[in-house]
N, CA, C and O atoms as CSV, one atom per row, in Angstrom:
chain,resi,resn,atom,element,x,y,z
A,1,MET,N,N,171.458,217.770,-24.808
A,1,MET,CA,C,170.930,216.546,-25.395
A,1,MET,C,C,171.034,216.660,-26.920
A,1,MET,O,O,170.617,217.663,-27.500
A,2,GLN,N,N,171.574,215.658,-27.546
A,2,GLN,CA,C,171.914,215.716,-28.967
A,2,GLN,C,C,170.727,215.862,-29.907
A,2,GLN,O,O,170.839,216.549,-30.922
A,3,ASP,N,N,169.593,215.238,-29.600
A,3,ASP,CA,C,168.461,215.275,-30.528
A,3,ASP,C,C,167.405,216.312,-30.151
A,3,ASP,O,O,166.324,216.314,-30.740
A,4,CYS,N,N,167.679,217.181,-29.198
A,4,CYS,CA,C,166.711,218.187,-28.753
A,4,CYS,C,C,166.806,219.432,-29.635
A,4,CYS,O,O,167.863,220.057,-29.725
A,5,ILE,N,N,165.705,219.783,-30.280
A,5,ILE,CA,C,165.699,220.932,-31.181
A,5,ILE,C,C,165.997,222.235,-30.430
A,5,ILE,O,O,166.674,223.111,-30.968
A,6,PHE,N,N,165.500,222.372,-29.195
A,6,PHE,CA,C,165.765,223.606,-28.447
A,6,PHE,C,C,167.237,223.704,-28.059
A,6,PHE,O,O,167.799,224.799,-28.059
A,7,CYS,N,N,167.868,222.587,-27.731
A,7,CYS,CA,C,169.312,222.600,-27.447
A,7,CYS,C,C,170.085,223.021,-28.699
A,7,CYS,O,O,171.064,223.761,-28.606
A,8,LYS,N,N,169.649,222.552,-29.857
A,8,LYS,CA,C,170.307,222.915,-31.120
A,8,LYS,C,C,170.113,224.394,-31.441
A,8,LYS,O,O,171.027,225.035,-31.958
A,9,LEU,N,N,168.944,224.941,-31.143
A,9,LEU,CA,C,168.694,226.370,-31.360
A,9,LEU,C,C,169.568,227.205,-30.417
A,9,LEU,O,O,170.181,228.184,-30.844
A,10,ALA,N,N,169.624,226.824,-29.149
A,10,ALA,CA,C,170.392,227.578,-28.160
A,10,ALA,C,C,171.883,227.539,-28.443
A,10,ALA,O,O,172.598,228.496,-28.143
A,11,SER,N,N,172.357,226.446,-29.017
A,11,SER,CA,C,173.790,226.315,-29.305
A,11,SER,C,C,174.182,226.979,-30.622
A,11,SER,O,O,175.369,227.113,-30.918
A,12,GLY,N,N,173.193,227.394,-31.412
A,12,GLY,CA,C,173.467,228.004,-32.706
A,12,GLY,C,C,173.593,227.001,-33.838
A,12,GLY,O,O,173.858,227.375,-34.981
A,13,GLU,N,N,173.405,225.728,-33.523
A,13,GLU,CA,C,173.473,224.688,-34.554
A,13,GLU,C,C,172.363,224.873,-35.590
A,13,GLU,O,O,172.556,224.604,-36.775
A,14,ILE,N,N,171.198,225.336,-35.127
A,14,ILE,CA,C,170.081,225.660,-36.007
A,14,ILE,C,C,169.824,227.164,-35.856
A,14,ILE,O,O,169.643,227.644,-34.737
A,15,PRO,N,N,169.803,227.910,-36.961
A,15,PRO,CA,C,169.555,229.353,-36.863
A,15,PRO,C,C,168.127,229.656,-36.423
A,15,PRO,O,O,167.195,228.915,-36.735
A,16,THR,N,N,167.975,230.755,-35.697
A,16,THR,CA,C,166.653,231.199,-35.256
A,16,THR,C,C,166.683,232.709,-35.063
A,16,THR,O,O,167.746,233.327,-35.102
A,17,ASN,N,N,165.536,233.283,-34.861
A,17,ASN,CA,C,165.403,234.722,-34.665
A,17,ASN,C,C,165.552,235.025,-33.168
A,17,ASN,O,O,164.562,235.115,-32.442
A,18,LYS,N,N,166.790,235.179,-32.724
A,18,LYS,CA,C,167.110,235.370,-31.315
A,18,LYS,C,C,166.642,236.728,-30.817
A,18,LYS,O,O,166.743,237.733,-31.521
A,19,VAL,N,N,166.128,236.744,-29.592
A,19,VAL,CA,C,165.698,237.961,-28.915
A,19,VAL,C,C,166.684,238.322,-27.807
A,19,VAL,O,O,167.039,239.489,-27.637
A,20,TYR,N,N,167.123,237.308,-27.054
A,20,TYR,CA,C,167.999,237.544,-25.906
A,20,TYR,C,C,168.791,236.274,-25.620
A,20,TYR,O,O,168.318,235.160,-25.843
A,21,GLU,N,N,170.014,236.471,-25.118
A,21,GLU,CA,C,170.842,235.337,-24.725
A,21,GLU,C,C,171.823,235.785,-23.656
A,21,GLU,O,O,172.368,236.887,-23.713
A,22,ASP,N,N,172.039,234.912,-22.679
A,22,ASP,CA,C,173.120,235.086,-21.726
A,22,ASP,C,C,173.675,233.699,-21.420
A,22,ASP,O,O,173.372,232.749,-22.143
A,23,ASP,N,N,174.465,233.560,-20.389
A,23,ASP,CA,C,175.088,232.268,-20.086
A,23,ASP,C,C,174.089,231.207,-19.657
A,23,ASP,O,O,174.379,230.014,-19.749
A,24,THR,N,N,172.917,231.621,-19.191
A,24,THR,CA,C,171.946,230.694,-18.616
A,24,THR,C,C,170.749,230.427,-19.508
A,24,THR,O,O,170.249,229.303,-19.554
A,25,ILE,N,N,170.278,231.452,-20.221
A,25,ILE,CA,C,169.034,231.306,-20.980
A,25,ILE,C,C,169.175,231.772,-22.423
A,25,ILE,O,O,170.117,232.475,-22.790
A,26,PHE,N,N,168.210,231.355,-23.217
A,26,PHE,CA,C,168.127,231.724,-24.625
A,26,PHE,C,C,166.668,232.047,-24.910
A,26,PHE,O,O,165.778,231.310,-24.485
A,27,CYS,N,N,166.412,233.135,-25.623
A,27,CYS,CA,C,165.048,233.554,-25.955
A,27,CYS,C,C,164.970,233.803,-27.456
A,27,CYS,O,O,165.843,234.451,-28.032
A,28,PHE,N,N,163.922,233.286,-28.081
A,28,PHE,CA,C,163.772,233.407,-29.532
A,28,PHE,C,C,162.294,233.453,-29.907
A,28,PHE,O,O,161.428,233.040,-29.136
A,29,HIS,N,N,162.026,233.963,-31.108
A,29,HIS,CA,C,160.647,234.050,-31.596
A,29,HIS,C,C,160.111,232.663,-31.910
A,29,HIS,O,O,160.813,231.829,-32.482
A,30,ASP,N,N,158.859,232.424,-31.531
A,30,ASP,CA,C,158.198,231.145,-31.800
A,30,ASP,C,C,157.948,231.009,-33.297
A,30,ASP,O,O,157.564,231.974,-33.957
A,31,ALA,N,N,158.166,229.816,-33.828
A,31,ALA,CA,C,157.970,229.556,-35.261
A,31,ALA,C,C,156.495,229.581,-35.653
A,31,ALA,O,O,156.168,229.808,-36.818
A,32,GLU,N,N,155.611,229.351,-34.698
A,32,GLU,CA,C,154.170,229.366,-34.951
A,32,GLU,C,C,153.498,230.284,-33.929
A,32,GLU,O,O,152.834,229.805,-33.010
A,33,PRO,N,N,153.669,231.609,-34.083
A,33,PRO,CA,C,153.188,232.547,-33.068
A,33,PRO,C,C,151.679,232.516,-32.880
A,33,PRO,O,O,150.911,232.410,-33.836
A,34,GLN,N,N,151.278,232.612,-31.610
A,34,GLN,CA,C,149.869,232.628,-31.238
A,34,GLN,C,C,149.415,234.017,-30.789
A,34,GLN,O,O,148.292,234.191,-30.316
A,35,ALA,N,N,150.292,234.992,-30.940
A,35,ALA,CA,C,149.999,236.386,-30.599
A,35,ALA,C,C,150.961,237.247,-31.410
A,35,ALA,O,O,151.955,236.734,-31.923
A,36,PRO,N,N,150.689,238.534,-31.537
A,36,PRO,CA,C,151.610,239.395,-32.280
A,36,PRO,C,C,153.050,239.331,-31.764
A,36,PRO,O,O,153.998,239.416,-32.545
A,37,VAL,N,N,153.207,239.180,-30.453
A,37,VAL,CA,C,154.520,238.891,-29.878
A,37,VAL,C,C,154.412,237.535,-29.207
A,37,VAL,O,O,153.569,237.332,-28.333
A,38,HIS,N,N,155.270,236.601,-29.618
A,38,HIS,CA,C,155.290,235.256,-29.035
A,38,HIS,C,C,156.725,234.766,-29.090
A,38,HIS,O,O,157.228,234.395,-30.151
A,39,VAL,N,N,157.375,234.767,-27.939
A,39,VAL,CA,C,158.746,234.274,-27.855
A,39,VAL,C,C,158.807,233.127,-26.860
A,39,VAL,O,O,157.938,232.982,-26.000
A,40,LEU,N,N,159.844,232.320,-26.992
A,40,LEU,CA,C,160.095,231.222,-26.066
A,40,LEU,C,C,161.348,231.549,-25.277
A,40,LEU,O,O,162.335,232.032,-25.832
A,41,ILE,N,N,161.305,231.285,-23.991
A,41,ILE,CA,C,162.448,231.477,-23.116
A,41,ILE,C,C,162.822,230.095,-22.587
A,41,ILE,O,O,162.012,229.420,-21.952
A,42,ILE,N,N,164.068,229.683,-22.858
A,42,ILE,CA,C,164.504,228.346,-22.458
A,42,ILE,C,C,165.812,228.433,-21.674
A,42,ILE,O,O,166.616,229.340,-21.890
A,43,PRO,N,N,166.017,227.480,-20.761
A,43,PRO,CA,C,167.341,227.391,-20.155
A,43,PRO,C,C,168.289,226.725,-21.147
A,43,PRO,O,O,167.864,225.877,-21.932
A,44,LYS,N,N,169.556,227.094,-21.121
A,44,LYS,CA,C,170.528,226.425,-21.983
A,44,LYS,C,C,170.793,225.002,-21.499
A,44,LYS,O,O,171.115,224.116,-22.291
A,45,LYS,N,N,170.655,224.794,-20.201
A,45,LYS,CA,C,170.784,223.448,-19.641
A,45,LYS,C,C,169.548,222.657,-20.051
A,45,LYS,O,O,168.427,223.146,-19.916
A,46,HIS,N,N,169.741,221.451,-20.546
A,46,HIS,CA,C,168.596,220.636,-20.926
A,46,HIS,C,C,167.911,220.089,-19.677
A,46,HIS,O,O,168.488,219.318,-18.910
A,47,VAL,N,N,166.665,220.512,-19.499
A,47,VAL,CA,C,165.771,219.982,-18.475
A,47,VAL,C,C,164.481,219.685,-19.228
A,47,VAL,O,O,163.951,220.563,-19.910
A,48,ALA,N,N,163.972,218.478,-19.118
A,48,ALA,CA,C,162.834,218.069,-19.943
A,48,ALA,C,C,161.551,218.860,-19.641
A,48,ALA,O,O,160.836,219.238,-20.569
A,49,SER,N,N,161.252,219.112,-18.370
A,49,SER,CA,C,160.014,219.830,-18.018
A,49,SER,C,C,160.113,220.321,-16.584
A,49,SER,O,O,161.089,220.039,-15.888
A,50,LEU,N,N,159.099,221.057,-16.144
A,50,LEU,CA,C,159.068,221.480,-14.746
A,50,LEU,C,C,159.054,220.288,-13.801
A,50,LEU,O,O,159.530,220.388,-12.671
A,51,ASP,N,N,158.518,219.173,-14.248
A,51,ASP,CA,C,158.511,217.964,-13.420
A,51,ASP,C,C,159.910,217.404,-13.204
A,51,ASP,O,O,160.108,216.559,-12.330
A,52,ASP,N,N,160.873,217.859,-13.981
A,52,ASP,CA,C,162.235,217.328,-13.898
A,52,ASP,C,C,163.231,218.278,-13.237
A,52,ASP,O,O,164.409,217.940,-13.119
A,53,VAL,N,N,162.786,219.458,-12.804
A,53,VAL,CA,C,163.718,220.363,-12.147
A,53,VAL,C,C,164.067,219.821,-10.758
A,53,VAL,O,O,163.283,219.115,-10.125
A,54,THR,N,N,165.266,220.177,-10.314
A,54,THR,CA,C,165.733,219.767,-8.997
A,54,THR,C,C,166.140,221.017,-8.227
A,54,THR,O,O,166.089,222.130,-8.752
A,55,ALA,N,N,166.535,220.824,-7.004
A,55,ALA,CA,C,166.969,221.947,-6.168
A,55,ALA,C,C,168.129,222.698,-6.806
A,55,ALA,O,O,168.261,223.906,-6.612
A,56,GLU,N,N,168.966,222.006,-7.559
A,56,GLU,CA,C,170.099,222.686,-8.202
A,56,GLU,C,C,169.658,223.611,-9.337
A,56,GLU,O,O,170.454,224.421,-9.810
A,57,ASP,N,N,168.409,223.506,-9.778
A,57,ASP,CA,C,167.879,224.370,-10.838
A,57,ASP,C,C,167.213,225.635,-10.293
A,57,ASP,O,O,166.723,226.452,-11.072
A,58,GLU,N,N,167.188,225.808,-8.985
A,58,GLU,CA,C,166.506,226.943,-8.381
A,58,GLU,C,C,167.059,228.276,-8.887
A,58,GLU,O,O,166.283,229.174,-9.214
A,59,LYS,N,N,168.358,228.420,-8.956
A,59,LYS,CA,C,168.964,229.674,-9.410
A,59,LYS,C,C,168.609,229.944,-10.874
A,59,LYS,O,O,168.299,231.078,-11.241
A,60,MET,N,N,168.654,228.910,-11.703
A,60,MET,CA,C,168.316,229.052,-13.119
A,60,MET,C,C,166.861,229.489,-13.293
A,60,MET,O,O,166.570,230.368,-14.104
A,61,LEU,N,N,165.947,228.878,-12.536
A,61,LEU,CA,C,164.533,229.241,-12.627
A,61,LEU,C,C,164.302,230.672,-12.155
A,61,LEU,O,O,163.528,231.410,-12.764
A,62,GLY,N,N,164.960,231.060,-11.089
A,62,GLY,CA,C,164.849,232.432,-10.612
A,62,GLY,C,C,165.370,233.419,-11.640
A,62,GLY,O,O,164.789,234.486,-11.840
A,63,HIS,N,N,166.468,233.058,-12.292
A,63,HIS,CA,C,167.043,233.921,-13.330
A,63,HIS,C,C,166.051,234.116,-14.477
A,63,HIS,O,O,165.869,235.230,-14.968
A,64,ILE,N,N,165.418,233.029,-14.898
A,64,ILE,CA,C,164.420,233.130,-15.974
A,64,ILE,C,C,163.297,234.076,-15.553
A,64,ILE,O,O,162.916,234.965,-16.315
A,65,MET,N,N,162.771,233.892,-14.353
A,65,MET,CA,C,161.646,234.717,-13.898
A,65,MET,C,C,162.032,236.192,-13.818
A,65,MET,O,O,161.220,237.059,-14.140
A,66,LEU,N,N,163.252,236.485,-13.395
A,66,LEU,CA,C,163.680,237.880,-13.326
A,66,LEU,C,C,163.920,238.476,-14.708
A,66,LEU,O,O,163.711,239.674,-14.902
A,67,LYS,N,N,164.349,237.676,-15.662
A,67,LYS,CA,C,164.614,238.178,-17.015
A,67,LYS,C,C,163.340,238.390,-17.820
A,67,LYS,O,O,163.352,239.146,-18.792
A,68,VAL,N,N,162.237,237.740,-17.438
A,68,VAL,CA,C,160.978,237.899,-18.166
A,68,VAL,C,C,160.602,239.371,-18.260
A,68,VAL,O,O,160.222,239.842,-19.332
A,69,GLN,N,N,160.700,240.094,-17.171
A,69,GLN,CA,C,160.293,241.502,-17.204
A,69,GLN,C,C,161.197,242.328,-18.119
A,69,GLN,O,O,160.718,243.246,-18.785
A,70,ASP,N,N,162.483,242.020,-18.163
A,70,ASP,CA,C,163.393,242.733,-19.065
A,70,ASP,C,C,163.074,242.436,-20.527
A,70,ASP,O,O,163.059,243.338,-21.364
A,71,ILE,N,N,162.821,241.164,-20.826
A,71,ILE,CA,C,162.503,240.765,-22.195
A,71,ILE,C,C,161.166,241.376,-22.615
A,71,ILE,O,O,161.035,241.873,-23.733
A,72,ALA,N,N,160.176,241.339,-21.723
A,72,ALA,CA,C,158.864,241.929,-22.023
A,72,ALA,C,C,159.006,243.416,-22.311
A,72,ALA,O,O,158.388,243.927,-23.244
A,73,LYS,N,N,159.803,244.106,-21.530
A,73,LYS,CA,C,160.006,245.540,-21.743
A,73,LYS,C,C,160.685,245.793,-23.079
A,73,LYS,O,O,160.302,246.707,-23.809
A,74,GLU,N,N,161.690,244.990,-23.400
A,74,GLU,CA,C,162.417,245.124,-24.669
A,74,GLU,C,C,161.478,244.901,-25.867
A,74,GLU,O,O,161.656,245.510,-26.922
A,75,LEU,N,N,160.494,244.035,-25.696
A,75,LEU,CA,C,159.548,243.727,-26.772
A,75,LEU,C,C,158.345,244.667,-26.789
A,75,LEU,O,O,157.441,244.493,-27.607
A,76,GLY,N,N,158.320,245.650,-25.908
A,76,GLY,CA,C,157.254,246.636,-25.898
A,76,GLY,C,C,155.945,246.147,-25.306
A,76,GLY,O,O,154.874,246.620,-25.686
A,77,LEU,N,N,156.025,245.204,-24.380
A,77,LEU,CA,C,154.807,244.651,-23.784
A,77,LEU,C,C,154.409,245.438,-22.540
A,77,LEU,O,O,154.205,244.872,-21.466
A,78,ASP,N,N,154.303,246.743,-22.708
A,78,ASP,CA,C,154.029,247.648,-21.596
A,78,ASP,C,C,152.606,247.530,-21.054
A,78,ASP,O,O,152.342,247.933,-19.921
A,79,ASN,N,N,151.691,246.984,-21.847
A,79,ASN,CA,C,150.294,246.901,-21.432
A,79,ASN,C,C,149.953,245.519,-20.860
A,79,ASN,O,O,148.785,245.223,-20.607
A,80,GLY,N,N,150.969,244.677,-20.657
A,80,GLY,CA,C,150.750,243.349,-20.094
A,80,GLY,C,C,151.143,242.241,-21.043
A,80,GLY,O,O,151.375,242.462,-22.231
A,81,TYR,N,N,151.210,241.059,-20.495
A,81,TYR,CA,C,151.610,239.877,-21.259
A,81,TYR,C,C,151.183,238.635,-20.505
A,81,TYR,O,O,150.729,238.713,-19.363
A,82,ARG,N,N,151.331,237.499,-21.144
A,82,ARG,CA,C,151.061,236.210,-20.510
A,82,ARG,C,C,152.322,235.360,-20.608
A,82,ARG,O,O,152.980,235.313,-21.647
A,83,LEU,N,N,152.643,234.690,-19.502
A,83,LEU,CA,C,153.756,233.750,-19.459
A,83,LEU,C,C,153.171,232.366,-19.213
A,83,LEU,O,O,152.443,232.162,-18.241
A,84,VAL,N,N,153.486,231.413,-20.092
A,84,VAL,CA,C,152.873,230.085,-20.045
A,84,VAL,C,C,153.955,229.017,-20.053
A,84,VAL,O,O,154.953,229.124,-20.765
A,85,ASN,N,N,153.735,227.981,-19.242
A,85,ASN,CA,C,154.563,226.780,-19.298
A,85,ASN,C,C,153.641,225.592,-19.461
A,85,ASN,O,O,152.740,225.382,-18.649
A,86,ASN,N,N,153.860,224.819,-20.502
A,86,ASN,CA,C,153.108,223.596,-20.717
A,86,ASN,C,C,153.939,222.444,-20.162
A,86,ASN,O,O,155.129,222.339,-20.456
A,87,CYS,N,N,153.319,221.582,-19.364
A,87,CYS,CA,C,154.053,220.503,-18.713
A,87,CYS,C,C,153.340,219.182,-18.942
A,87,CYS,O,O,152.199,218.997,-18.520
A,88,GLY,N,N,154.019,218.277,-19.609
A,88,GLY,CA,C,153.479,216.936,-19.833
A,88,GLY,C,C,152.472,216.872,-20.969
A,88,GLY,O,O,152.121,217.882,-21.578
A,89,GLU,N,N,152.024,215.662,-21.230
A,89,GLU,CA,C,151.121,215.409,-22.354
A,89,GLU,C,C,149.797,216.156,-22.228
A,89,GLU,O,O,149.361,216.802,-23.180
A,90,ASP,N,N,149.158,216.076,-21.075
A,90,ASP,CA,C,147.879,216.766,-20.897
A,90,ASP,C,C,148.043,218.277,-20.890
A,90,ASP,O,O,147.098,219.004,-21.200
A,91,GLY,N,N,149.231,218.758,-20.539
A,91,GLY,CA,C,149.515,220.188,-20.573
A,91,GLY,C,C,149.932,220.661,-21.949
A,91,GLY,O,O,150.234,221.840,-22.134
A,92,PHE,N,N,149.953,219.751,-22.929
A,92,PHE,CA,C,150.297,220.024,-24.325
A,92,PHE,C,C,151.747,220.483,-24.499
A,92,PHE,O,O,152.035,221.377,-25.294
A,93,GLN,N,N,152.659,219.854,-23.740
A,93,GLN,CA,C,154.084,220.114,-23.940
A,93,GLN,C,C,154.533,219.300,-25.144
A,93,GLN,O,O,154.565,218.070,-25.091
A,94,THR,N,N,154.881,219.986,-26.232
A,94,THR,CA,C,155.245,219.289,-27.469
A,94,THR,C,C,156.753,219.134,-27.649
A,94,THR,O,O,157.193,218.267,-28.405
A,95,VAL,N,N,157.542,219.945,-26.980
A,95,VAL,CA,C,158.997,219.811,-27.013
A,95,VAL,C,C,159.458,219.510,-25.600
A,95,VAL,O,O,159.176,220.271,-24.674
A,96,LYS,N,N,160.159,218.415,-25.432
A,96,LYS,CA,C,160.594,217.978,-24.104
A,96,LYS,C,C,161.870,218.700,-23.677
A,96,LYS,O,O,162.907,218.080,-23.441
A,97,HIS,N,N,161.767,220.018,-23.585
A,97,HIS,CA,C,162.815,220.900,-23.053
A,97,HIS,C,C,162.061,222.023,-22.366
A,97,HIS,O,O,161.237,222.692,-22.989
A,98,LEU,N,N,162.335,222.234,-21.095
A,98,LEU,CA,C,161.654,223.269,-20.334
A,98,LEU,C,C,161.646,224.574,-21.110
A,98,LEU,O,O,162.687,225.035,-21.577
A,99,HIS,N,N,160.466,225.169,-21.245
A,99,HIS,CA,C,160.367,226.450,-21.942
A,99,HIS,C,C,159.133,227.206,-21.483
A,99,HIS,O,O,158.140,226.628,-21.040
A,100,PHE,N,N,159.234,228.517,-21.605
A,100,PHE,CA,C,158.153,229.413,-21.229
A,100,PHE,C,C,157.766,230.233,-22.446
A,100,PHE,O,O,158.627,230.794,-23.122
A,101,HIS,N,N,156.468,230.303,-22.727
A,101,HIS,CA,C,155.943,231.128,-23.805
A,101,HIS,C,C,155.638,232.502,-23.227
A,101,HIS,O,O,154.913,232.616,-22.239
A,102,LEU,N,N,156.182,233.530,-23.831
A,102,LEU,CA,C,155.865,234.910,-23.467
A,102,LEU,C,C,155.054,235.488,-24.617
A,102,LEU,O,O,155.561,235.639,-25.729
A,103,LEU,N,N,153.781,235.814,-24.342
A,103,LEU,CA,C,152.858,236.286,-25.372
A,103,LEU,C,C,152.330,237.669,-25.028
A,103,LEU,O,O,152.084,237.979,-23.863
A,104,GLY,N,N,152.157,238.500,-26.057
A,104,GLY,CA,C,151.617,239.821,-25.809
A,104,GLY,C,C,151.223,240.557,-27.075
A,104,GLY,O,O,151.253,240.008,-28.176
A,105,LYS,N,N,150.854,241.815,-26.888
A,105,LYS,CA,C,150.404,242.730,-27.941
A,105,LYS,C,C,149.017,242.380,-28.452
A,105,LYS,O,O,148.644,242.748,-29.565
A,106,ARG,N,N,148.246,241.657,-27.620
A,106,ARG,CA,C,146.824,241.451,-27.882
A,106,ARG,C,C,146.151,241.156,-26.560
A,106,ARG,O,O,146.806,240.760,-25.597
A,107,LYS,N,N,144.854,241.347,-26.512
A,107,LYS,CA,C,144.086,241.049,-25.306
A,107,LYS,C,C,143.981,239.524,-25.160
A,107,LYS,O,O,143.514,238.843,-26.073
A,108,MET,N,N,144.410,238.999,-24.025
A,108,MET,CA,C,144.332,237.568,-23.768
A,108,MET,C,C,142.927,237.220,-23.250
A,108,MET,O,O,142.246,238.059,-22.661
A,109,THR,N,N,142.519,235.994,-23.476
A,109,THR,CA,C,141.206,235.560,-23.016
A,109,THR,C,C,141.365,234.548,-21.882
A,109,THR,O,O,142.448,234.005,-21.666
A,110,TRP,N,N,140.269,234.304,-21.165
A,110,TRP,CA,C,140.288,233.330,-20.085
A,110,TRP,C,C,138.976,232.575,-20.103
A,110,TRP,O,O,137.938,233.220,-20.253
A,111,PRO,N,N,138.940,231.278,-19.965
A,111,PRO,CA,C,140.093,230.421,-19.718
A,111,PRO,C,C,140.911,230.222,-20.979
A,111,PRO,O,O,140.381,230.320,-22.086
A,112,PRO,N,N,142.216,229.939,-20.820
A,112,PRO,CA,C,143.102,229.846,-21.969
A,112,PRO,C,C,142.942,228.566,-22.778
A,112,PRO,O,O,143.215,228.584,-23.978
A,113,GLY,N,N,142.516,227.466,-22.186
A,113,GLY,CA,C,142.502,226.204,-22.925
A,113,GLY,C,C,141.152,225.623,-22.954
A,113,GLY,O,O,140.952,224.556,-23.534
């Protein structure tokens, strides 16, 4: 999608502090971190939110979930981490491109919101 900031980051049109990339996903440091480690994991395919995934996205979603543990290990999150997806307005999704926040290196609290 031409006006999507995450699509522009994943394509290299806008520079960012990349953590990981393969043919399916792109991971980069959040511009406004909420923890000592805060990265975003996005699919390169533009999907607006979890509400917009289809059966054809099953492999992509599985790939993201399997890569989370590799990315967490690479970032030194050996003592645990939190993976968050915000969906829709009430879920505080501010960028309409499916993304997962991976946060760590601090004790998380509950409830989160």
